[in-house]
C-alpha positions as CSV (number, residue, x, y, z in Angstrom):
1,M,37.2,-11.5,1.0
2,K,36.8,-13.1,-2.2
3,K,35.4,-10.9,-4.8
4,S,32.4,-13.4,-5.5
5,A,31.6,-13.0,-1.8
6,R,31.5,-9.4,-1.8
7,V,28.8,-9.2,-5.1
8,T,26.9,-12.2,-3.0
9,L,26.8,-9.6,0.1
10,T,26.4,-6.3,-2.3
11,V,23.1,-8.0,-3.8
12,V,21.9,-9.4,-0.8
13,A,21.9,-6.0,0.9
14,A,20.4,-4.5,-1.9
15,M,17.5,-7.1,-2.1
16,G,17.2,-5.9,1.3
17,L,16.8,-2.5,1.0
18,A,14.5,-2.9,-1.6
19,A,12.2,-4.8,0.2
20,C,12.2,-2.6,2.9
21,N,11.1,0.2,0.7
22,R,8.2,-2.1,-0.2
23,Q,7.2,-2.9,3.1
24,R,3.4,-1.9,3.5
25,H,2.2,0.5,6.8
26,D,-0.9,-0.5,8.3
27,P,-2.6,2.9,8.7
28,C,-3.8,1.7,12.4
29,E,-0.4,0.9,13.7
30,A,0.9,3.2,16.2
31,A,4.3,3.5,14.5
32,T,2.7,3.9,10.8
33,F,-0.5,5.6,12.2
34,N,-2.6,7.5,9.4
35,E,-5.7,9.3,11.0
36,Q,-8.1,9.1,7.9
37,A,-6.6,5.8,6.3
38,C,-7.3,4.0,9.6
39,Q,-10.8,5.3,10.2
40,D,-11.3,4.3,6.6
41,A,-9.9,0.8,7.5
42,T,-11.7,0.0,10.5
43,R,-14.6,0.8,8.6
44,S,-14.3,-1.1,5.6
45,G,-12.5,-3.9,7.1
46,G,-9.3,-3.3,5.4
47,Y,-6.9,-0.6,3.7
48,Y,-5.7,0.0,0.1
49,W,-1.6,0.4,0.1
50,R,-0.3,1.8,-3.1
51,G,-3.0,0.3,-5.0
52,A,-3.6,-2.9,-3.6
53,W,-6.1,-4.4,-1.0
54,F,-5.2,-5.8,2.0
55,P,-8.1,-6.9,3.9
56,M,-7.9,-6.8,7.8
57,V,-10.0,-7.9,10.9
58,Y,-9.5,-5.0,13.6
59,R,-10.8,-6.0,16.8
60,Y,-11.6,-2.6,18.2
61,P,-12.9,0.8,16.9
62,Y,-11.0,3.5,15.6
63,P,-11.1,5.1,18.7
64,Y,-8.8,2.6,20.2
65,Y,-5.9,2.8,17.6
66,F,-5.8,6.6,17.7
67,D,-5.6,6.3,21.5
68,S,-2.6,4.2,21.2
69,Y,-0.9,6.0,18.6
70,R,-1.4,8.9,21.3
71,R,0.3,7.1,24.1
72,Y,2.8,5.6,21.5
73,V,3.9,9.4,20.5
74,S,3.7,10.9,24.5
75,S,6.2,8.1,25.3
76,G,8.8,9.7,22.7
77,H,8.4,7.1,19.9
78,T,8.6,8.5,16.3
79,V,5.7,7.9,13.9
80,V,7.1,6.8,10.4
81,G,4.3,8.4,8.1
82,A,3.5,7.6,4.6
83,P,2.0,9.9,2.2
84,A,-1.5,10.0,2.1
85,A,-1.5,8.9,-1.6
86,S,0.1,5.6,-0.3
87,Y,-3.5,4.9,0.9
88,S,-5.9,5.8,-1.8
89,H,-8.1,3.8,-3.7
90,P,-6.9,3.1,-7.4
91,A,-8.6,5.7,-9.8
92,A,-11.4,3.9,-11.6
93,T,-10.8,3.8,-15.4
94,A,-13.1,5.7,-17.7
95,P,-15.4,3.5,-20.2
96,G,-14.0,3.3,-23.6
97,S,-10.3,3.5,-22.4
98,S,-7.6,1.3,-23.1
99,A,-7.2,0.3,-19.9
100,E,-10.7,-1.1,-19.4
101,H,-11.4,-4.7,-18.0
102,G,-12.9,-7.4,-19.7
103,G,-12.6,-6.3,-23.3
104,F,-9.9,-5.6,-25.7
105,G,-10.4,-1.7,-25.2
106,A,-8.8,0.6,-28.1
107,T,-6.7,-2.2,-28.9
108,G,-9.4,-4.5,-30.2
109,A,-11.4,-1.9,-31.6
110,G,-12.1,-1.6,-35.7
111,H,-10.2,-5.4,-35.9
112,G,-13.2,-7.5,-36.2
113,A,-13.9,-9.8,-38.9
114,G,-14.4,-8.0,-42.2
115,E,-13.7,-4.9,-40.8
């Protein structure tokens, strides 16, 4: 195999692995089930995954997804769990902090005309 082909294959493989690590997990899917996150998702019409909101339309109430998960596990399948923190809502920023939206935060403070 030529060196350039090996490099290309290595880069493609690395990109594929990186994409797998970024994959989101629907908390109501049997294979990636998360009880609390699924309850929240069916109630809220979506879920947070690593700080980003993913709107979803769940056709059934929470007990349907829980039962599906139980059948999945009882048939010998393994659930690929994600840490509960992966489904958490991003923390609200305290007023006046530099990450405040809609203004310049600490960066613009005291830098007005004549100050």
